C-alpha positions in Angstrom: -8.1 -2.2 -2.4 -6.6 1.2 -2.4 -4.5 2.1 0.7 -3.0 5.3 1.5 -0.4 5.3 4.2 0.1 9.0 5.5 4.1 9.3 6.2 6.2 12.2 7.6 9.3 12.5 9.5 7.9 10.7 12.7 8.6 7.5 14.2 5.1 6.6 14.4 4.5 7.3 10.5 7.5 4.9 10.0 6.2 2.1 12.3 2.6 2.7 10.7 4.4 2.1 7.3 6.2 -1.0 8.3 3.5 -2.3 10.3 1.0 -2.0 7.3 3.2 -4.3 5.1 4.2 -6.8 7.8 0.7 -7.5 9.2 -2.3 -6.0 7.0 -0.6 -6.0 3.3 -2.3 -8.4 0.9 -1.2 -9.1 -2.5 -3.1 -7.0 -5.0 -3.7 -3.8 -2.7 -2.6 -0.5 -4.4 -0.8 1.1 -2.0 0.1 5.1 -1.8 2.6 6.5 0.5 1.5 10.1 0.7 3.4 13.1 2.3 2.0 16.5 2.8 4.6 19.1 2.2 4.5 22.8 3.7 4.4 25.8 1.0 7.3 28.1 1.7 6.1 31.2 3.4 6.7 34.4 2.1 8.9 36.4 3.7 8.1 39.5 4.9 8.5 42.6 2.8 10.8 45.6 4.0 9.4 49.1 2.8 11.8 51.8 2.6 11.9 54.3 -0.1 11.0 51.4 -2.5 9.7 47.8 -1.8 12.6 45.1 -1.5 11.5 41.5 -2.5 14.1 39.1 -0.4 14.4 36.9 -3.3 17.3 35.0 -2.2 15.4 34.2 1.4 12.5 32.9 -0.6 14.5 30.5 -2.9 16.1 29.0 0.2 12.6 28.4 1.6 11.6 26.8 -1.7 14.8 24.5 -1.9 14.4 23.5 2.0 11.0 22.5 1.0 12.0 20.4 -2.0 15.0 19.0 -0.3 12.4 17.8 2.5 10.0 16.2 0.0 12.6 14.3 -1.8 14.0 13.1 1.3 10.6 11.7 2.6 10.3 10.0 -1.1 13.9 8.4 -0.9 13.3 7.2 2.6 9.7 5.5 2.2 10.7 4.0 -1.5 13.7 2.6 -0.1 11.8 1.2 2.9 9.5 -0.4 0.5 12.3 -1.8 -1.8 14.1 -3.3 1.2 10.8 -5.1 2.3 10.2 -6.2 -1.4 6.8 -4.6 -1.8 5.3 -2.2 -4.4 4.2 1.3 -3.4 3.9 4.7 -5.1 4.7 7.8 -3.4 3.0 11.0 -3.7 3.9 14.6 -2.5 0.8 16.7 -1.8 1.3 20.5 -1.3 -1.7 22.1 0.6 -3.4 25.2 -0.5 -2.8 26.9 3.0 -5.5 24.7 5.0 -4.1 22.0 7.5 -2.4 18.7 6.5 -5.5 16.9 7.6 -7.8 19.0 5.1 -5.4 18.3 2.0 -5.5 14.5 2.8 -9.2 14.4 3.4 -9.4 16.0 0.0 -6.9 13.7 -1.8 -8.6 10.5 0.0 -11.7 11.4 -1.8 -10.5 12.4 -5.0 -8.6 9.3 -5.3 -11.4 6.8 -4.1 -9.1 5.4 -1.5 -10.5 2.5 0.5 -8.4 3.0 3.5 -6.2 5.5 5.1 -3.8 4.5 7.6 -1.9 7.3 9.9 0.5 7.3 12.9 -0.4 9.0 15.9 2.3 10.7 18.1 0.5 10.3 21.2 0.0 14.2 22.0 -2.0 14.8 25.0 -5.5 16.6 24.8 -4.2 20.0 25.4 -1.4 19.8 22.6 -3.8 18.0 20.1 -6.2 20.8 20.7 -3.7 23.4 20.1 -1.3 22.3 17.4 -4.0 20.1 15.6 -3.7 16.5 15.0 -4.0 14.9 11.3 -5.1 11.5 12.7 -7.9 13.2 14.9 -9.0 15.4 11.8 -8.9 12.3 9.7 -11.0 10.4 12.0 -13.9 13.1 12.1 -13.9 14.1 8.3 -12.5 11.6 6.0 -15.0 9.5 4.0 -13.3 6.2 4.3 -12.1 4.1 7.0 -9.3 5.5 9.2 -6.8 3.2 11.0 -4.9 4.9 13.6 -1.6 3.4 14.5 -0.3 4.0 17.9 3.5 3.3 18.3 4.5 0.1 19.8 
């Protein structure tokens, strides 16, 4: 069985990751921890007499994104090693859509059998305004979705 664990910097994602290996994992499952990184936004251009591209600002934004991705990878691979389990890590960079859309496409292309995602417990209004990855996956993923609520 190919299981995808959606991870980010939230405690619910960490708890879902640990819960999966404690309570659900069986030998032979292929496990992918997946983090959806944000593409850096291009800074605003300033037009005076000629265009000025803020190259340094953009490079800082790119470095910040890369650092966050490496931080997530190190964190979850370290957790897997401490639990003595095998887990691959993938970073996905979306094409401008929501993280939910990026994950749904990935799940389909990887032929995943199950996806596990944490829930931050946002209220209905916040979830509607901000969007919810777990809500999006429940309604759009073509594989079973397990939504883990914080204990």
